[in-house]
PyMOL commands that place a pseudoatom at each C-alpha (Angstrom):
pseudoatom trace, name=CA, resn=MET, resi=1, chain=A, elem=C, hetatm=0, pos=[-49.386, 21.844, -7.327]
pseudoatom trace, name=CA, resn=HIS, resi=2, chain=A, elem=C, hetatm=0, pos=[-48.134, 24.990, -8.997]
pseudoatom trace, name=CA, resn=ALA, resi=3, chain=A, elem=C, hetatm=0, pos=[-46.172, 24.445, -12.227]
pseudoatom trace, name=CA, resn=ASP, resi=4, chain=A, elem=C, hetatm=0, pos=[-43.157, 26.376, -10.883]
pseudoatom trace, name=CA, resn=ALA, resi=5, chain=A, elem=C, hetatm=0, pos=[-43.047, 24.487, -7.587]
pseudoatom trace, name=CA, resn=ALA, resi=6, chain=A, elem=C, hetatm=0, pos=[-40.101, 22.160, -7.084]
pseudoatom trace, name=CA, resn=PRO, resi=7, chain=A, elem=C, hetatm=0, pos=[-40.982, 18.516, -6.580]
pseudoatom trace, name=CA, resn=ALA, resi=8, chain=A, elem=C, hetatm=0, pos=[-40.789, 17.244, -3.033]
pseudoatom trace, name=CA, resn=PRO, resi=9, chain=A, elem=C, hetatm=0, pos=[-37.314, 15.882, -2.285]
pseudoatom trace, name=CA, resn=ALA, resi=10, chain=A, elem=C, hetatm=0, pos=[-37.082, 12.130, -2.493]
pseudoatom trace, name=CA, resn=SER, resi=11, chain=A, elem=C, hetatm=0, pos=[-36.243, 10.507, 0.783]
pseudoatom trace, name=CA, resn=VAL, resi=12, chain=A, elem=C, hetatm=0, pos=[-32.660, 9.344, 1.044]
pseudoatom trace, name=CA, resn=PRO, resi=13, chain=A, elem=C, hetatm=0, pos=[-32.537, 5.568, 1.314]
pseudoatom trace, name=CA, resn=ALA, resi=14, chain=A, elem=C, hetatm=0, pos=[-31.000, 4.198, 4.471]
pseudoatom trace, name=CA, resn=PRO, resi=15, chain=A, elem=C, hetatm=0, pos=[-27.574, 2.669, 3.958]
pseudoatom trace, name=CA, resn=ALA, resi=16, chain=A, elem=C, hetatm=0, pos=[-27.625, -1.081, 3.579]
pseudoatom trace, name=CA, resn=ALA, resi=17, chain=A, elem=C, hetatm=0, pos=[-26.799, -2.959, 6.744]
pseudoatom trace, name=CA, resn=GLN, resi=18, chain=A, elem=C, hetatm=0, pos=[-23.134, -3.873, 6.825]
pseudoatom trace, name=CA, resn=PRO, resi=19, chain=A, elem=C, hetatm=0, pos=[-22.057, -7.311, 7.953]
pseudoatom trace, name=CA, resn=SER, resi=20, chain=A, elem=C, hetatm=0, pos=[-20.391, -7.303, 11.346]
pseudoatom trace, name=CA, resn=THR, resi=21, chain=A, elem=C, hetatm=0, pos=[-16.598, -7.220, 11.061]
pseudoatom trace, name=CA, resn=GLY, resi=22, chain=A, elem=C, hetatm=0, pos=[-15.826, -7.238, 14.754]
pseudoatom trace, name=CA, resn=PHE, resi=23, chain=A, elem=C, hetatm=0, pos=[-14.209, -3.800, 14.419]
pseudoatom trace, name=CA, resn=LEU, resi=24, chain=A, elem=C, hetatm=0, pos=[-14.990, -1.067, 16.918]
pseudoatom trace, name=CA, resn=PRO, resi=25, chain=A, elem=C, hetatm=0, pos=[-16.682, 2.125, 15.678]
pseudoatom trace, name=CA, resn=ALA, resi=26, chain=A, elem=C, hetatm=0, pos=[-14.474, 4.632, 13.852]
pseudoatom trace, name=CA, resn=ILE, resi=27, chain=A, elem=C, hetatm=0, pos=[-12.756, 7.334, 15.889]
pseudoatom trace, name=CA, resn=LYS, resi=28, chain=A, elem=C, hetatm=0, pos=[-11.551, 10.756, 14.863]
pseudoatom trace, name=CA, resn=PHE, resi=29, chain=A, elem=C, hetatm=0, pos=[-7.871, 11.140, 13.972]
pseudoatom trace, name=CA, resn=ASP, resi=30, chain=A, elem=C, hetatm=0, pos=[-7.444, 13.583, 16.867]
pseudoatom trace, name=CA, resn=ASP, resi=31, chain=A, elem=C, hetatm=0, pos=[-8.475, 10.805, 19.273]
pseudoatom trace, name=CA, resn=PHE, resi=32, chain=A, elem=C, hetatm=0, pos=[-5.967, 8.381, 17.728]
pseudoatom trace, name=CA, resn=ALA, resi=33, chain=A, elem=C, hetatm=0, pos=[-3.247, 11.046, 17.929]
pseudoatom trace, name=CA, resn=LYS, resi=34, chain=A, elem=C, hetatm=0, pos=[-3.686, 11.095, 21.727]
pseudoatom trace, name=CA, resn=LEU, resi=35, chain=A, elem=C, hetatm=0, pos=[-2.090, 7.628, 21.946]
pseudoatom trace, name=CA, resn=ASP, resi=36, chain=A, elem=C, hetatm=0, pos=[1.633, 7.691, 22.661]
pseudoatom trace, name=CA, resn=LEU, resi=37, chain=A, elem=C, hetatm=0, pos=[2.907, 4.449, 21.123]
pseudoatom trace, name=CA, resn=ARG, resi=38, chain=A, elem=C, hetatm=0, pos=[6.556, 3.740, 21.919]
pseudoatom trace, name=CA, resn=VAL, resi=39, chain=A, elem=C, hetatm=0, pos=[9.139, 1.010, 21.503]
pseudoatom trace, name=CA, resn=ALA, resi=40, chain=A, elem=C, hetatm=0, pos=[10.384, -0.518, 24.755]
pseudoatom trace, name=CA, resn=THR, resi=41, chain=A, elem=C, hetatm=0, pos=[12.900, -3.273, 25.463]
pseudoatom trace, name=CA, resn=VAL, resi=42, chain=A, elem=C, hetatm=0, pos=[11.951, -6.017, 27.919]
pseudoatom trace, name=CA, resn=LEU, resi=43, chain=A, elem=C, hetatm=0, pos=[14.507, -6.055, 30.752]
pseudoatom trace, name=CA, resn=SER, resi=44, chain=A, elem=C, hetatm=0, pos=[12.831, -8.702, 32.894]
pseudoatom trace, name=CA, resn=ALA, resi=45, chain=A, elem=C, hetatm=0, pos=[9.602, -10.658, 33.111]
pseudoatom trace, name=CA, resn=GLU, resi=46, chain=A, elem=C, hetatm=0, pos=[8.193, -12.808, 35.885]
pseudoatom trace, name=CA, resn=PRO, resi=47, chain=A, elem=C, hetatm=0, pos=[4.866, -14.240, 36.968]
pseudoatom trace, name=CA, resn=HIS, resi=48, chain=A, elem=C, hetatm=0, pos=[2.708, -11.712, 38.797]
pseudoatom trace, name=CA, resn=PRO, resi=49, chain=A, elem=C, hetatm=0, pos=[2.728, -12.735, 42.471]
pseudoatom trace, name=CA, resn=ASN, resi=50, chain=A, elem=C, hetatm=0, pos=[-1.031, -12.235, 42.926]
pseudoatom trace, name=CA, resn=ALA, resi=51, chain=A, elem=C, hetatm=0, pos=[-2.557, -13.136, 39.545]
pseudoatom trace, name=CA, resn=ASP, resi=52, chain=A, elem=C, hetatm=0, pos=[-2.613, -16.412, 37.624]
pseudoatom trace, name=CA, resn=LYS, resi=53, chain=A, elem=C, hetatm=0, pos=[-2.850, -14.880, 34.133]
pseudoatom trace, name=CA, resn=LEU, resi=54, chain=A, elem=C, hetatm=0, pos=[-0.501, -11.902, 34.397]
pseudoatom trace, name=CA, resn=LEU, resi=55, chain=A, elem=C, hetatm=0, pos=[3.205, -11.358, 33.896]
pseudoatom trace, name=CA, resn=LYS, resi=56, chain=A, elem=C, hetatm=0, pos=[5.015, -8.485, 35.614]
pseudoatom trace, name=CA, resn=ILE, resi=57, chain=A, elem=C, hetatm=0, pos=[7.352, -6.975, 33.028]
pseudoatom trace, name=CA, resn=ARG, resi=58, chain=A, elem=C, hetatm=0, pos=[10.113, -4.387, 33.521]
pseudoatom trace, name=CA, resn=LEU, resi=59, chain=A, elem=C, hetatm=0, pos=[10.788, -2.232, 30.440]
pseudoatom trace, name=CA, resn=ASP, resi=60, chain=A, elem=C, hetatm=0, pos=[13.474, 0.131, 29.182]
pseudoatom trace, name=CA, resn=ASP, resi=61, chain=A, elem=C, hetatm=0, pos=[11.318, 2.815, 27.599]
pseudoatom trace, name=CA, resn=GLY, resi=62, chain=A, elem=C, hetatm=0, pos=[14.134, 5.287, 26.986]
pseudoatom trace, name=CA, resn=THR, resi=63, chain=A, elem=C, hetatm=0, pos=[13.616, 7.091, 30.301]
pseudoatom trace, name=CA, resn=PRO, resi=64, chain=A, elem=C, hetatm=0, pos=[16.122, 6.837, 33.167]
pseudoatom trace, name=CA, resn=GLU, resi=65, chain=A, elem=C, hetatm=0, pos=[13.622, 5.072, 35.433]
pseudoatom trace, name=CA, resn=GLY, resi=66, chain=A, elem=C, hetatm=0, pos=[11.977, 2.770, 32.875]
pseudoatom trace, name=CA, resn=ARG, resi=67, chain=A, elem=C, hetatm=0, pos=[8.565, 1.351, 33.684]
pseudoatom trace, name=CA, resn=GLN, resi=68, chain=A, elem=C, hetatm=0, pos=[6.671, -1.721, 34.785]
pseudoatom trace, name=CA, resn=VAL, resi=69, chain=A, elem=C, hetatm=0, pos=[3.629, -3.156, 33.035]
pseudoatom trace, name=CA, resn=CYS, resi=70, chain=A, elem=C, hetatm=0, pos=[1.428, -6.099, 33.888]
pseudoatom trace, name=CA, resn=ALA, resi=71, chain=A, elem=C, hetatm=0, pos=[0.302, -8.078, 30.851]
pseudoatom trace, name=CA, resn=GLY, resi=72, chain=A, elem=C, hetatm=0, pos=[-2.252, -10.885, 30.578]
pseudoatom trace, name=CA, resn=ILE, resi=73, chain=A, elem=C, hetatm=0, pos=[-0.006, -13.066, 28.420]
pseudoatom trace, name=CA, resn=LYS, resi=74, chain=A, elem=C, hetatm=0, pos=[1.179, -15.685, 30.903]
pseudoatom trace, name=CA, resn=ALA, resi=75, chain=A, elem=C, hetatm=0, pos=[-0.686, -18.512, 29.130]
pseudoatom trace, name=CA, resn=TRP, resi=76, chain=A, elem=C, hetatm=0, pos=[1.204, -17.823, 25.884]
pseudoatom trace, name=CA, resn=TYR, resi=77, chain=A, elem=C, hetatm=0, pos=[4.676, -16.696, 26.940]
pseudoatom trace, name=CA, resn=ASP, resi=78, chain=A, elem=C, hetatm=0, pos=[7.454, -18.043, 29.109]
pseudoatom trace, name=CA, resn=PRO, resi=79, chain=A, elem=C, hetatm=0, pos=[8.760, -14.949, 30.922]
pseudoatom trace, name=CA, resn=ALA, resi=80, chain=A, elem=C, hetatm=0, pos=[12.395, -15.660, 29.965]
pseudoatom trace, name=CA, resn=SER, resi=81, chain=A, elem=C, hetatm=0, pos=[11.476, -15.726, 26.251]
pseudoatom trace, name=CA, resn=LEU, resi=82, chain=A, elem=C, hetatm=0, pos=[10.459, -12.053, 26.403]
pseudoatom trace, name=CA, resn=VAL, resi=83, chain=A, elem=C, hetatm=0, pos=[13.722, -10.691, 27.825]
pseudoatom trace, name=CA, resn=GLY, resi=84, chain=A, elem=C, hetatm=0, pos=[15.579, -8.631, 25.220]
pseudoatom trace, name=CA, resn=LYS, resi=85, chain=A, elem=C, hetatm=0, pos=[12.593, -8.343, 22.867]
pseudoatom trace, name=CA, resn=GLN, resi=86, chain=A, elem=C, hetatm=0, pos=[11.507, -4.931, 21.689]
pseudoatom trace, name=CA, resn=VAL, resi=87, chain=A, elem=C, hetatm=0, pos=[7.770, -4.431, 22.057]
pseudoatom trace, name=CA, resn=VAL, resi=88, chain=A, elem=C, hetatm=0, pos=[5.278, -1.682, 21.276]
pseudoatom trace, name=CA, resn=ILE, resi=89, chain=A, elem=C, hetatm=0, pos=[3.615, -0.073, 24.276]
pseudoatom trace, name=CA, resn=VAL, resi=90, chain=A, elem=C, hetatm=0, pos=[0.902, 2.483, 24.941]
pseudoatom trace, name=CA, resn=ALA, resi=91, chain=A, elem=C, hetatm=0, pos=[3.073, 4.799, 27.028]
pseudoatom trace, name=CA, resn=ASN, resi=92, chain=A, elem=C, hetatm=0, pos=[0.496, 7.351, 28.129]
pseudoatom trace, name=CA, resn=LEU, resi=93, chain=A, elem=C, hetatm=0, pos=[-2.109, 5.172, 29.821]
pseudoatom trace, name=CA, resn=GLU, resi=94, chain=A, elem=C, hetatm=0, pos=[-2.737, 6.281, 33.370]
pseudoatom trace, name=CA, resn=PRO, resi=95, chain=A, elem=C, hetatm=0, pos=[-0.950, 3.933, 35.786]
pseudoatom trace, name=CA, resn=ARG, resi=96, chain=A, elem=C, hetatm=0, pos=[-3.233, 1.527, 37.627]
pseudoatom trace, name=CA, resn=GLN, resi=97, chain=A, elem=C, hetatm=0, pos=[-2.936, -1.127, 40.274]
pseudoatom trace, name=CA, resn=LEU, resi=98, chain=A, elem=C, hetatm=0, pos=[-3.442, -4.689, 39.061]
pseudoatom trace, name=CA, resn=ARG, resi=99, chain=A, elem=C, hetatm=0, pos=[-3.664, -7.075, 41.986]
pseudoatom trace, name=CA, resn=GLY, resi=100, chain=A, elem=C, hetatm=0, pos=[-1.244, -5.035, 44.081]
pseudoatom trace, name=CA, resn=GLU, resi=101, chain=A, elem=C, hetatm=0, pos=[1.290, -4.233, 41.339]
pseudoatom trace, name=CA, resn=VAL, resi=102, chain=A, elem=C, hetatm=0, pos=[1.426, -0.987, 39.393]
pseudoatom trace, name=CA, resn=SER, resi=103, chain=A, elem=C, hetatm=0, pos=[1.045, -1.188, 35.613]
pseudoatom trace, name=CA, resn=GLN, resi=104, chain=A, elem=C, hetatm=0, pos=[2.352, 1.866, 33.751]
pseudoatom trace, name=CA, resn=GLY, resi=105, chain=A, elem=C, hetatm=0, pos=[1.125, 1.193, 30.237]
pseudoatom trace, name=CA, resn=MET, resi=106, chain=A, elem=C, hetatm=0, pos=[0.119, -1.643, 27.965]
pseudoatom trace, name=CA, resn=ILE, resi=107, chain=A, elem=C, hetatm=0, pos=[2.049, -3.947, 25.664]
pseudoatom trace, name=CA, resn=LEU, resi=108, chain=A, elem=C, hetatm=0, pos=[0.337, -4.314, 22.298]
pseudoatom trace, name=CA, resn=ALA, resi=109, chain=A, elem=C, hetatm=0, pos=[-0.552, -7.840, 21.222]
pseudoatom trace, name=CA, resn=ALA, resi=110, chain=A, elem=C, hetatm=0, pos=[-2.657, -9.466, 18.530]
pseudoatom trace, name=CA, resn=SER, resi=111, chain=A, elem=C, hetatm=0, pos=[-5.242, -12.079, 19.399]
pseudoatom trace, name=CA, resn=ASP, resi=112, chain=A, elem=C, hetatm=0, pos=[-6.319, -14.709, 16.888]
pseudoatom trace, name=CA, resn=LEU, resi=113, chain=A, elem=C, hetatm=0, pos=[-9.672, -16.162, 17.940]
pseudoatom trace, name=CA, resn=LYS, resi=114, chain=A, elem=C, hetatm=0, pos=[-10.346, -19.664, 16.722]
pseudoatom trace, name=CA, resn=PRO, resi=115, chain=A, elem=C, hetatm=0, pos=[-13.560, -21.591, 17.354]
pseudoatom trace, name=CA, resn=LEU, resi=116, chain=A, elem=C, hetatm=0, pos=[-12.954, -24.907, 19.060]
pseudoatom trace, name=CA, resn=ALA, resi=117, chain=A, elem=C, hetatm=0, pos=[-13.202, -27.947, 16.845]
pseudoatom trace, name=CA, resn=GLU, resi=118, chain=A, elem=C, hetatm=0, pos=[-16.271, -30.041, 17.601]
pseudoatom trace, name=CA, resn=GLY, resi=119, chain=A, elem=C, hetatm=0, pos=[-15.584, -32.449, 20.438]
pseudoatom trace, name=CA, resn=THR, resi=120, chain=A, elem=C, hetatm=0, pos=[-12.520, -30.503, 21.598]
pseudoatom trace, name=CA, resn=ALA, resi=121, chain=A, elem=C, hetatm=0, pos=[-12.397, -29.414, 25.212]
pseudoatom trace, name=CA, resn=PRO, resi=122, chain=A, elem=C, hetatm=0, pos=[-11.288, -25.851, 25.920]
pseudoatom trace, name=CA, resn=SER, resi=123, chain=A, elem=C, hetatm=0, pos=[-7.935, -25.533, 27.640]
pseudoatom trace, name=CA, resn=GLY, resi=124, chain=A, elem=C, hetatm=0, pos=[-7.455, -24.054, 31.095]
pseudoatom trace, name=CA, resn=ASP, resi=125, chain=A, elem=C, hetatm=0, pos=[-10.471, -22.458, 32.664]
pseudoatom trace, name=CA, resn=ALA, resi=126, chain=A, elem=C, hetatm=0, pos=[-12.292, -21.606, 29.413]
pseudoatom trace, name=CA, resn=LYS, resi=127, chain=A, elem=C, hetatm=0, pos=[-16.024, -22.150, 29.436]
pseudoatom trace, name=CA, resn=PRO, resi=128, chain=A, elem=C, hetatm=0, pos=[-17.708, -24.683, 27.112]
pseudoatom trace, name=CA, resn=GLY, resi=129, chain=A, elem=C, hetatm=0, pos=[-18.460, -23.066, 23.756]
pseudoatom trace, name=CA, resn=ALA, resi=130, chain=A, elem=C, hetatm=0, pos=[-15.604, -20.628, 24.236]
pseudoatom trace, name=CA, resn=GLU, resi=131, chain=A, elem=C, hetatm=0, pos=[-13.073, -19.827, 21.568]
pseudoatom trace, name=CA, resn=GLU, resi=132, chain=A, elem=C, hetatm=0, pos=[-9.418, -20.750, 21.816]
pseudoatom trace, name=CA, resn=ARG, resi=133, chain=A, elem=C, hetatm=0, pos=[-7.024, -18.014, 20.874]
pseudoatom trace, name=CA, resn=ASP, resi=134, chain=A, elem=C, hetatm=0, pos=[-3.401, -17.390, 20.197]
pseudoatom trace, name=CA, resn=VAL, resi=135, chain=A, elem=C, hetatm=0, pos=[-1.892, -14.195, 21.538]
pseudoatom trace, name=CA, resn=VAL, resi=136, chain=A, elem=C, hetatm=0, pos=[1.157, -12.708, 19.861]
pseudoatom trace, name=CA, resn=VAL, resi=137, chain=A, elem=C, hetatm=0, pos=[3.029, -9.784, 21.380]
pseudoatom trace, name=CA, resn=LEU, resi=138, chain=A, elem=C, hetatm=0, pos=[3.794, -7.225, 18.679]
pseudoatom trace, name=CA, resn=THR, resi=139, chain=A, elem=C, hetatm=0, pos=[7.559, -6.880, 18.391]
pseudoatom trace, name=CA, resn=VAL, resi=140, chain=A, elem=C, hetatm=0, pos=[9.910, -4.706, 16.367]
pseudoatom trace, name=CA, resn=GLN, resi=141, chain=A, elem=C, hetatm=0, pos=[11.560, -6.409, 13.390]
pseudoatom trace, name=CA, resn=LYS, resi=142, chain=A, elem=C, hetatm=0, pos=[14.789, -4.359, 13.447]
pseudoatom trace, name=CA, resn=PRO, resi=143, chain=A, elem=C, hetatm=0, pos=[16.385, -2.929, 16.603]
pseudoatom trace, name=CA, resn=VAL, resi=144, chain=A, elem=C, hetatm=0, pos=[15.537, 0.698, 17.361]
pseudoatom trace, name=CA, resn=LYS, resi=145, chain=A, elem=C, hetatm=0, pos=[16.330, 2.980, 20.287]
pseudoatom trace, name=CA, resn=ALA, resi=146, chain=A, elem=C, hetatm=0, pos=[14.103, 2.320, 23.304]
pseudoatom trace, name=CA, resn=GLY, resi=147, chain=A, elem=C, hetatm=0, pos=[11.595, 5.137, 23.635]
pseudoatom trace, name=CA, resn=SER, resi=148, chain=A, elem=C, hetatm=0, pos=[11.284, 5.664, 19.869]
pseudoatom trace, name=CA, resn=ARG, resi=149, chain=A, elem=C, hetatm=0, pos=[7.842, 6.910, 18.853]
pseudoatom trace, name=CA, resn=VAL, resi=150, chain=A, elem=C, hetatm=0, pos=[5.680, 4.569, 16.783]
pseudoatom trace, name=CA, resn=SER, resi=151, chain=A, elem=C, hetatm=0, pos=[3.536, 6.214, 14.127]
for i in range(1, 151): cmd.bond("trace and resi %d" % i, "trace and resi %d" % (i + 1))
show_as sticks, trace
zoom trace
């Protein structure tokens, strides 16, 4: 080796493996900014006529026509208990048919997974070894105008 030659670069060590957190991979801010999160007021809620786990929910989203969403929260919420609540929705999801009913967005909810205690049978149609969970619809603490942007 020549005396003036630079030493070969040391290889960069691979980052240490991170424990799994259950989080999805990071996204760019521009992708997040594409979500249109809005406050909507629940006008009515009823069981979906063609699905055991869904509620059909009518929302005041600040537009003259409002919107309908179908939400998989029937196991955790009595439809009447949702009426009048202000919820956070993803307002710019493409509408889709869910068992014959149009859903024009998504209501945000948190899900708390809890492993079943040993010897406890899962409720409903859960499979053995499944996790029980609580689902909580995200609501607004203080009243705001329906259609307000969430940021």
